N, C-alpha and C positions, 0 to 999 in steps of 0.2 A: 459122571460129570460131563456135561455137554460143553464142547468147544466149538468156536466158530470156524471150523475147518471143513472144506468140501472134499478134499482129496489127500490121501497119504500114499506117496510113492515109495517103493522099497527096492532100490537098485542093488545089484549083486556085486558091483565093483566100484572103485573110485572113479574110473573113467565114465561109467554110466551115470554116477551121481553128478559129476561135473557137467555132463551133457544135459541132464534133466534141468539142472539149475540154470544153464545157459538158455534153454528153450522155454523156460517158464519164468518170465520176469515176476518178481514178487514172491516166488517160492522161498520158503525158509528151510534150512537144514535143521534136523533135530537128532540128537544123540541120546544122552540121558534124560533130557527134558525137565530136569529139576528146577530150572529157572524159567524156561520158555513156556511150559504148560501153565504155570502160575500167571505169567504175564499175559498169555493169550486169554486165559479165563477172566482176568481182571480188566482186559481191554487196553493194557499198556503197550502191547504189540499186536500186530494184525497179520494174518496170512490165510489165504484160501487153500494153499497147497503146502504140505510138508514133505520134505525129502528125508526119509529115515536112513540114517547112516550106520545102522547097527551091523550090517553085513558087508561093509565095503573094505574091511581090513585096516582100520585106523588104530586099533588097539595094540599095545605091546611096547616093551622097553628093550633097547639093544645098545651095545657098544659100537662105536664107529671110530675112525682114526682121529676125529676131532673131539670126541667126547661121548656123552650119553644122549641117546635119541629116544624121546618119549612120544609115542603116537598120540594124536589129538583125541582119539577115542578111548584112551586108557582111563580107567576109573580111579577115583581118589583112593579107595582102599588098596588097589593094586600098587599105586605109587607109594603109599605109606608103608607097605609091607616089603617092598623090593629091597633086597640086600644092597645092591649097588647105589640106590638112592639114599638109603639110610646111612651108608658109610661115607659116601662122597659128597652128598648134598643133603645134610641132615635138616637144614631149615625147610627144604621142600617137603621132606618126609613128615616133619612136624606139622607143617601147614596143611598138607593133604589130610592128615588125621584130625584136623579141627574143622573141616568143611561140613557143618551140619552134624546130624546124628549118623550112626553107622549105616542104617538103611539108605540114607542119602549118599553117603560115600561110595556105596556099592553101585550106584547109578550115575552119579555126577561125573563128568569127564573133564579132562584138562582143557581140551579145546573149547568146551562149553563155558568153563570158568573164565577163559580169556575172551571169548567172543561176546560174552554177556557184558563185559567192560564195566563192571561195577567198581567204583572207587574203593570198595571194601573187600574186593576179591582176595581171599586169603593166600592163594598160591602166588600172586603176582609179586609181592615184595621179595619172596624167597627166590623167584626166578630172576628178578632184577639183580639181586646181589650175586647171582651165579653167572651173570652176563649172558643170559639166554637169548636165543634168536628163534624166530618162528619161520617155518616153511609154509608157504601159502600156495594153493593150487587153484586153477580154473581151467576151463576148456582151452584157454589161450596158452597155458603153460604154467611153470612154477617160478616163484621168486622167494628170496629170503629177506627177512626184515628183522633188525634188532627189536627185541620185545618193547623196549622203551618207545619206539616209534609207532607202535600199533594203536595206541589209545588216543582218541580225539576228544573225549569228554565223557561225562556220565552216560553209560549205555551206548556209546558211539566208538567205532574204530575207524581206522584208515583202510579197511578192507574195501576193495572195489566190488561192484555188483557181481554176484555169482562166484565170488572167491570163497575158498574154505581154508581154514587152518588145518594142516594135515600132520604136522609134527613140531616138536620143540627140541632144539639142540642145547645141551648144557655143556659148555666147553670144559675139557679136562683141567684139573688144577695140578700144577707141577710145583712141588715144594722142594727147595734146595736143602742142603744139609743144615741141621740146626734150626730150621724154620718150623713153625706150627700153625695150624689152621684153627681158628675159632669161628664157629658159625651157629647161629641160633635164630629161632622164630618164636614170637610171642604175640598174643592178642589180648586186648582188654575189653571187657564187656560186663554186663550186670550179673552174669553167671558163667559157669565154666563151659557148658555145652550148648549147642544149638543156638548160637548167637550170631548176629551180624556185628562185626567188630566196631567198637567205638574208636579204637586205634589198633592197628597191628603193625608189627615191625619185624624186619629180618636184618640181621647184621652178619657181615663176613669180614674177618681180619686175618692177614698173614703177618706173623710176628717173627722177627729175626732173633737170633740167639742173644743179642745184646739188648733186647726189649724194644727195638725200633719197630714201629708199625710200617711195614713195607707196602701193604695194600689194605685199604678199608673201603667197604661198600655198605651203605646204610639205606634202607628203603622202607617207606611207610605207606600204609593204606588208611583210608577214611579221614585223611587230613588235607585233601585237595581234590580238584575235579577228576583227577586220575591218580593211581598210585605213583609215588614220586621217589626219586633218589635224593638224598640230602647232600647235594654236591658241595656246598660251601663247608659243611662240617667235615666231609671227607677230605677236602683240600687242607683244612686246618690240622687234621690228625696225621695225615700221611707223612712218612719219613721222620717221625718224631717219637720220642719215648714218653709214655704217659706219666704225668705227675699230677699233683692236685690242682695246680694252676691251669694246665692244659685241659684237664677234665672239666673244670668249672667253666672255662671259656667255651668248650664244645657244647655244654648244656644250654648256654645262651644262644649260640649260633644256630643250633638245630631248630629252635623255636621260630627262627626267621626263615628257615628252609621250607617250612610247611605253610599251607594256606587253608586252615580249617574254617568251617562255618558252624553256626549254631543250628542244631536240628533237634528232632524229638528225642534222639538218643543221648545227646550231650552238647553243652555249649562249647564254643571255640576255645574259651579260656581253659576248660578242663582238658581238651585235647592237647593243647600246647604243653601243659604240665605233664600229661601222660607221656607225650613224646620224649620230654626231657628225662622223665623217670626211667622209661624203658632203655634209653640210650645210656644213662648212668649205670644201670645194672649190667648192660652189655660190656661197657668199658671196664667195670670192676672185674668181670670175668676175663677180659683180655689182659688186664694188669696182673692177675693172679699167677699166670704162667703155668 
């Protein structure tokens, strides 16, 4: 397969990669390439120079004082299989396991999934409900940004020229006595595997012993120009005990939290109903105890 690329550079360290990106305006970083190669081939993105990040040390998952840190070069299959992710951030493990087929999961990276900025990116809702933050690096230094502030629109981020996402922090969850965590990810599409989501949802709730929802985070993909938190619905549910009336009200409010469009995969009306259905199933699980 021919690609419109003149040069591929293969740095041996992150510092070298950042230096090359600073020296080569218009150069694009590439890791797994599962999105970028297709976009280059189809003419949706352009680059004369690629900077291959395979050997710069961005893969890996580790504990820190603040939580779990996932390197931007970590593949989806590694995330889905990691015991710490599966036990502490089950929505992310489930989302990573649904990114394309298994061969894609072995190449696709977390940083690439975020940097591609698709409104349908499977990992993003799961990361949003986890309160994730991204560490961004360039030759000028590093900065940290809440994940919610990364996306500017379909295919666009707020990364500055020559910046790279280098890691994602998932803050630790501290449950007090008698509290339980409910966290799930689900996606809707015309089949079970290898689909771009018509709608995807991640939900997290911390429920007290008396049934009160102390914290709830709800995030959706494929229903707005960027993945979104359902803020109004969260405010409605927090600090309350679920009953039939509250649940019914939440299903109405969540359909106003999203801004879907009609496209080739589904009309906006279907997406609104899907959002409500997914939320209803999540709340049923929260209420079961």
